[in-house]
C-alpha positions as CSV (number, residue, x, y, z in Angstrom):
1,M,132.7,93.8,66.7
2,I,130.8,93.6,63.3
3,T,132.8,95.0,60.4
4,T,131.1,96.6,57.4
5,K,132.7,98.4,54.4
6,G,132.4,101.8,55.8
7,A,132.2,101.5,59.5
8,K,132.7,99.3,62.5
9,I,129.5,98.6,64.5
10,K,129.9,97.3,68.0
11,V,127.6,94.6,69.3
12,K,126.5,96.9,72.2
13,D,125.4,99.5,69.5
14,I,123.0,97.0,67.8
15,T,121.4,96.0,71.3
16,N,121.0,99.8,72.0
17,I,119.4,100.3,68.7
18,C,117.0,97.4,69.1
19,Y,116.1,98.8,72.5
20,G,115.4,102.2,71.0
21,I,113.1,100.5,68.3
22,C,111.2,98.6,71.0
23,I,110.8,101.7,73.2
24,F,109.5,103.6,70.1
25,L,106.9,100.9,69.4
26,F,105.9,100.4,73.0
27,V,105.2,104.2,73.4
28,I,103.3,104.3,69.9
29,G,101.3,101.4,71.3
30,Q,100.0,103.6,74.1
31,S,98.2,105.6,71.5
32,Y,95.3,105.2,68.9
33,L,97.9,105.3,66.2
34,L,98.2,101.5,65.8
35,S,94.4,100.9,66.3
36,S,93.8,103.3,63.3
37,S,95.4,100.9,60.8
38,A,95.4,97.0,61.1
39,I,98.3,96.8,58.6
40,L,100.4,99.3,60.7
41,A,99.7,97.4,63.9
42,T,100.9,94.1,62.3
43,L,103.9,95.7,60.9
44,C,104.9,97.1,64.3
45,K,104.2,93.9,66.2
46,G,106.5,92.1,63.7
47,L,109.2,94.8,64.0
48,K,109.0,94.5,67.8
49,I,109.6,90.8,67.6
50,V,112.5,91.3,65.2
51,A,114.1,94.0,67.5
52,A,113.9,91.6,70.5
53,T,115.4,88.6,68.6
54,V,118.1,90.2,66.4
55,P,120.5,90.8,69.4
56,V,120.2,87.2,70.3
57,L,121.6,86.2,66.9
58,V,124.3,88.8,67.2
59,L,125.4,88.1,70.6
60,L,125.4,84.4,70.0
61,R,127.7,84.9,67.0
62,H,130.2,86.9,69.2
63,S,129.9,84.9,72.4
64,K,132.3,82.2,73.4
65,F,130.6,78.9,74.5
66,S,130.2,78.5,78.3
67,I,127.7,77.1,80.7
68,R,127.0,80.7,81.8
69,N,126.2,81.9,78.3
70,L,124.3,78.7,77.5
71,L,122.0,79.4,80.5
72,L,121.8,83.2,79.6
73,W,120.7,82.6,76.1
74,G,118.5,79.8,77.0
75,L,116.5,82.1,79.4
76,I,116.3,84.8,76.7
77,A,115.0,82.2,74.0
78,L,112.4,80.9,76.5
79,L,111.1,84.4,77.3
80,I,110.8,85.3,73.6
81,I,109.2,82.0,72.8
82,G,106.9,82.2,75.7
83,N,105.8,85.8,74.7
84,I,105.4,85.0,71.0
85,F,103.6,81.7,71.2
86,F,101.8,81.8,74.6
87,N,101.4,85.4,75.3
88,Q,100.4,84.6,78.9
89,A,103.2,86.3,80.7
90,D,103.5,90.0,81.3
91,S,105.1,91.4,78.3
92,D,106.6,94.3,80.2
93,L,108.5,92.0,82.6
94,I,109.6,89.9,79.7
95,Y,111.0,92.9,77.7
96,I,112.6,94.3,80.9
97,V,114.5,90.9,81.5
98,I,115.6,90.7,77.8
99,F,116.9,94.1,77.6
100,I,118.6,94.1,81.0
101,L,120.6,91.1,79.6
102,Y,121.1,92.7,76.3
103,C,122.4,96.0,77.6
104,S,124.6,94.5,80.4
105,K,127.7,95.5,78.7
106,A,126.5,99.0,77.5
107,E,127.4,102.3,78.8
108,P,124.4,103.1,81.3
109,E,124.4,106.8,80.0
110,S,124.2,105.7,76.4
111,V,121.1,103.4,77.1
112,L,119.3,106.3,78.8
113,K,120.1,108.5,75.8
114,T,118.7,106.0,73.5
115,Y,115.4,105.9,75.7
116,C,115.2,109.7,75.6
117,I,115.5,109.9,71.8
118,S,113.2,107.0,71.0
119,A,110.5,107.9,73.4
120,G,110.7,111.6,72.6
121,I,110.3,111.0,68.8
122,A,107.3,108.7,69.5
123,I,105.6,111.2,71.7
124,A,106.0,113.9,69.1
125,I,104.7,111.7,66.3
126,V,101.6,110.8,68.3
127,I,100.8,114.4,69.4
128,F,101.5,115.7,65.8
129,A,99.0,113.0,64.4
130,W,96.5,114.2,66.9
131,L,97.1,117.8,66.0
132,I,96.4,117.3,62.3
133,G,93.3,115.2,63.0
134,I,94.6,111.6,62.2
135,L,93.9,110.6,65.7
136,P,90.6,111.1,67.7
137,S,90.2,114.2,70.0
138,Q,88.9,112.7,73.2
139,T,88.4,114.4,76.6
140,S,87.3,113.2,80.0
141,A,86.5,115.7,82.8
142,G,88.2,118.5,80.8
143,R,91.3,116.4,80.4
144,E,92.6,115.9,76.8
145,Y,93.9,112.5,75.7
146,L,96.2,114.1,73.0
147,G,95.9,110.8,70.8
148,F,96.9,108.4,73.7
149,Y,94.5,105.9,75.3
150,F,94.4,108.0,78.6
151,A,94.9,111.6,79.5
152,T,98.0,110.8,81.8
153,F,99.9,108.7,79.3
154,G,101.4,111.5,77.2
155,P,102.5,113.7,80.2
156,N,104.0,110.7,82.1
157,L,105.9,109.6,79.0
158,F,107.4,113.1,78.7
159,L,108.2,113.1,82.4
160,H,110.3,109.9,82.0
161,T,111.9,111.2,78.8
162,V,113.0,114.4,80.7
163,L,114.4,112.3,83.6
164,A,116.3,110.1,81.1
165,Y,117.6,113.2,79.5
166,I,118.8,114.6,82.8
167,A,120.4,111.3,83.8
168,S,122.1,110.7,80.6
169,R,123.9,114.1,80.5
170,K,127.6,114.3,81.1
171,N,127.7,118.1,80.7
172,K,125.5,120.8,82.3
173,I,122.1,121.5,80.7
174,K,121.7,124.8,78.9
175,F,119.2,127.2,80.1
176,K,117.3,127.4,76.9
177,S,116.8,123.6,77.2
178,W,115.1,124.1,80.5
179,I,112.9,126.8,79.1
180,L,111.8,124.5,76.3
181,I,111.2,121.6,78.8
182,E,109.1,124.1,81.0
183,V,107.1,125.3,78.0
184,I,106.2,121.7,77.1
185,N,105.4,121.0,80.7
186,V,103.0,123.8,81.1
187,W,101.3,122.8,77.8
188,F,100.9,119.2,79.0
189,Y,99.6,120.4,82.4
190,K,97.0,122.8,80.8
191,M,95.8,120.1,78.3
192,T,95.7,117.1,80.7
193,D,95.8,118.5,84.3
194,T,98.4,115.9,85.4
195,L,99.6,117.6,88.4
196,A,102.2,115.1,89.6
197,V,104.1,115.4,86.3
198,F,104.0,119.2,86.5
199,V,105.4,119.2,90.0
200,V,108.2,116.7,89.4
201,I,109.5,118.4,86.4
202,N,109.5,121.9,88.2
203,A,111.2,120.1,91.1
204,S,113.9,118.7,88.7
205,I,114.6,122.2,87.5
206,I,115.1,123.6,91.0
207,L,117.1,120.5,92.2
208,Y,119.3,120.7,89.1
209,Y,120.5,124.1,90.0
210,L,120.8,123.3,93.7
211,L,122.8,120.1,93.1
212,N,125.3,121.9,90.8
213,I,126.4,124.0,93.8
214,E,129.7,122.3,94.7
215,K,129.3,122.4,98.4
216,I,126.0,120.5,98.1
217,K,127.5,118.0,95.7
218,Q,130.4,117.3,98.0
219,F,128.0,117.0,101.0
220,L,126.1,114.2,99.1
221,F,129.0,112.3,97.7
222,D,131.8,112.8,100.2
223,R,130.0,112.1,103.5
224,D,129.1,108.6,104.5
225,F,125.5,109.2,105.8
226,P,124.0,111.0,102.8
227,R,125.8,108.7,100.4
228,R,124.3,105.7,102.2
229,I,120.9,107.2,102.0
230,L,121.2,107.8,98.3
231,E,122.2,104.2,97.9
232,I,119.4,102.7,99.8
233,F,116.8,105.2,98.5
234,P,114.8,102.6,96.5
235,F,114.2,100.5,99.7
236,F,113.5,103.8,101.7
237,S,110.9,104.8,99.1
238,A,109.2,101.4,99.2
239,I,109.2,101.0,102.9
240,A,108.0,104.6,103.6
241,T,105.1,104.0,101.0
242,I,104.1,100.7,102.6
243,V,104.2,102.1,106.0
244,A,102.2,105.2,105.1
245,Q,99.6,102.9,103.4
246,Y,99.0,100.8,106.6
247,F,98.9,103.9,108.6
248,Y,96.1,105.2,106.4
249,I,94.3,101.8,106.9
250,A,94.4,102.2,110.5
251,H,92.9,105.7,110.5
252,Y,91.1,106.0,107.2
253,N,87.9,107.2,108.8
254,E,89.5,110.3,110.6
255,P,88.8,113.7,108.9
256,A,92.6,114.3,108.2
257,F,93.0,111.1,106.3
258,V,89.8,111.6,104.4
259,A,91.2,114.9,103.3
260,I,94.6,113.1,102.4
261,N,92.7,110.4,100.4
262,A,91.0,113.2,98.5
263,A,94.1,115.1,97.8
264,F,95.7,112.0,96.4
265,S,92.7,111.3,94.1
266,N,91.6,108.2,96.2
267,R,95.0,106.4,95.8
268,P,95.2,105.4,99.6
269,Y,91.6,104.1,99.5
270,F,92.3,101.8,96.5
271,G,95.6,100.7,98.1
272,K,93.5,99.8,101.3
273,I,91.0,97.8,99.1
274,A,93.8,95.9,97.4
275,L,95.7,94.9,100.6
276,E,92.4,93.9,102.4
277,T,91.3,91.9,99.4
278,Y,94.5,90.2,98.2
279,G,96.9,90.6,101.2
280,V,100.7,90.3,100.9
281,S,102.5,87.1,99.8
282,L,106.0,86.0,98.7
283,F,105.1,85.5,95.0
284,G,101.9,87.6,94.6
285,Q,98.8,86.5,92.7
286,P,96.8,87.3,89.5
287,I,94.8,90.6,89.8
288,T,92.5,92.1,87.3
289,W,92.6,95.8,87.3
290,L,89.4,97.7,86.2
291,T,90.5,101.0,84.5
292,G,88.7,101.4,81.2
293,T,92.0,102.0,79.3
294,D,91.4,98.8,77.3
295,G,88.2,100.1,75.9
296,T,85.8,98.5,78.3
297,K,83.2,100.8,80.1
298,V,84.0,101.1,83.8
299,S,81.9,103.2,86.0
300,G,83.2,105.2,89.2
301,M,82.0,102.4,91.4
302,D,83.6,99.6,89.5
303,Y,87.0,101.3,89.0
304,F,89.8,99.4,90.8
305,Y,93.5,100.2,90.4
306,V,96.5,100.7,92.6
307,D,98.6,103.5,91.3
308,S,101.6,103.3,93.7
309,S,104.4,101.2,92.0
310,Y,105.5,99.8,95.4
311,L,102.1,98.7,96.5
312,Q,101.1,97.4,93.1
313,V,104.3,95.2,92.9
314,L,103.8,94.0,96.4
315,V,100.2,92.9,96.0
316,R,100.4,91.6,92.5
317,Y,104.0,90.1,92.2
318,G,104.9,89.7,95.9
319,V,107.6,90.5,98.4
320,I,110.5,88.9,96.5
321,M,109.8,90.9,93.3
322,L,109.7,94.1,95.2
323,V,112.9,93.4,96.8
324,V,114.5,92.3,93.5
325,L,113.3,95.5,91.9
326,C,114.6,97.6,94.7
327,L,117.9,95.9,94.5
328,A,118.1,96.6,90.7
329,M,117.3,100.3,91.2
330,M,119.7,100.4,94.2
331,A,122.4,99.2,91.7
332,V,121.8,102.3,89.6
333,Q,122.0,104.5,92.6
334,C,125.2,103.0,93.7
335,Y,126.8,103.5,90.3
336,S,125.7,107.2,90.4
337,V,127.4,107.6,93.9
338,V,130.5,105.7,93.0
339,T,130.9,107.8,89.8
340,K,129.7,110.9,91.6
341,N,127.2,111.4,88.7
342,I,124.8,113.9,90.1
343,Y,122.6,113.9,87.0
344,L,122.0,110.2,87.0
345,C,121.5,110.2,90.8
346,M,119.0,113.1,90.5
347,G,117.0,111.5,87.5
348,C,116.8,108.2,89.3
349,S,115.9,109.6,92.6
350,L,113.0,111.7,91.2
351,F,111.8,108.6,89.2
352,L,111.7,106.7,92.6
353,I,109.8,109.4,94.4
354,H,107.3,109.5,91.4
355,C,106.8,105.8,91.8
356,I,105.3,106.5,95.3
357,T,102.1,107.7,93.6
358,D,102.4,106.2,90.0
359,P,102.7,102.8,88.6
360,Q,105.8,103.0,86.3
361,L,108.4,101.0,88.4
362,L,107.7,97.6,86.5
363,S,107.0,99.2,83.0
364,F,109.3,98.7,80.0
365,R,108.0,101.9,78.3
366,Y,108.4,104.1,81.3
367,N,111.4,102.8,83.3
368,P,114.8,103.1,81.5
369,F,116.7,103.0,84.8
370,I,116.0,99.3,85.5
371,I,117.4,98.3,82.1
372,I,120.8,99.7,83.0
373,S,121.0,97.9,86.4
374,V,123.2,95.0,85.5
375,A,125.4,97.2,83.4
376,C,125.7,99.4,86.6
377,V,126.9,96.5,88.6
378,G,129.5,95.7,86.1
379,M,130.7,99.4,86.0
380,I,130.8,99.6,89.7
381,K,133.0,96.6,89.8
382,S,135.5,97.9,87.2
383,K,135.5,101.4,89.0
384,K,136.2,99.8,92.3
385,E,139.1,97.7,90.7
386,F,140.4,101.0,89.2
387,F,140.3,102.8,92.4
388,E,142.0,99.9,94.2
389,R,144.7,99.7,91.6
390,N,145.4,103.3,91.9
391,R,145.6,103.1,95.7
392,N,148.1,100.2,95.5
393,E,150.3,102.1,93.1
394,K,150.3,105.2,95.4
395,E,151.2,103.0,98.4
396,Y,154.0,101.3,96.4
397,E,155.5,104.6,95.4
């Protein structure tokens, strides 16, 4: 640990703080706040680089030399250098890998709490700036952007902040907290008409009270079948999405599937176009999405984007990347099952369900669960060793 005059700061606390700074800046970067000031944008970019590199220096200072550590820090250095000087790689993917490694020794719940606080503050600042007129008031088809680049950005960030809040809890959530969450949820829905977010947050409130019933909790964690389903839920969600998409492709002209496509805002149709145009490969291929969120004018006929996380990763990054991501999320699910953490299990499961229709699985600013995946693997090992040691002691007695 690093010792100061007044306090002792652990290395993992510094990595957590740096993660929080990056989340704050990434969320702010989804709004018009940075584009309103070139100086502010430059300062934030510099701060983001500092927050990504400081943990390297701290961890190097406190790490013993080994081939494993040499390879680990070499990978981090290459990712940071590549992002700073070449800026050709996906910055989301780079930051995910960096902070997975940085937070590998942190307590999973503390990382989720950091995300919740940082994202929550950033959302509040953006909306406050919009309310007082610093940011432009922009609408599209009756949907207010709330200072963000697109109408869905604010509510989706709020949803993932709520899921991180649920998952980071060690004690029960007070009823007044749910009232506040629901009031904000209704406001976001009224302003942006983001139905999926509205539904998932309401589902989380209902599930929260159901899952606190002891018999339901015992059924999920004490029986093999439901426990295994929870553990493989990331793969189940991905496979179900892909199978459903191919089923739609086979029947897309039938009236029932035309209605389904309309109900899901043309998501199945764009999934069909992507699979037919690019196909599926092991390592994926470069794809240019046409959404208009980068400031370019895109008409309805030109629009092209795959919203489903699982389909987007499959087409753009390939089968191997999708499997790796599902394994990472599976580590979080397994940790929640081993520790019988119903709140983490619920938060992660709802996130995976939301990924069926929305593209946040491989997003640094939206997915805090993937950051804790390696930490969860380490915690699972230590928990199993603890249980095994207790079992041996009992047998010895």
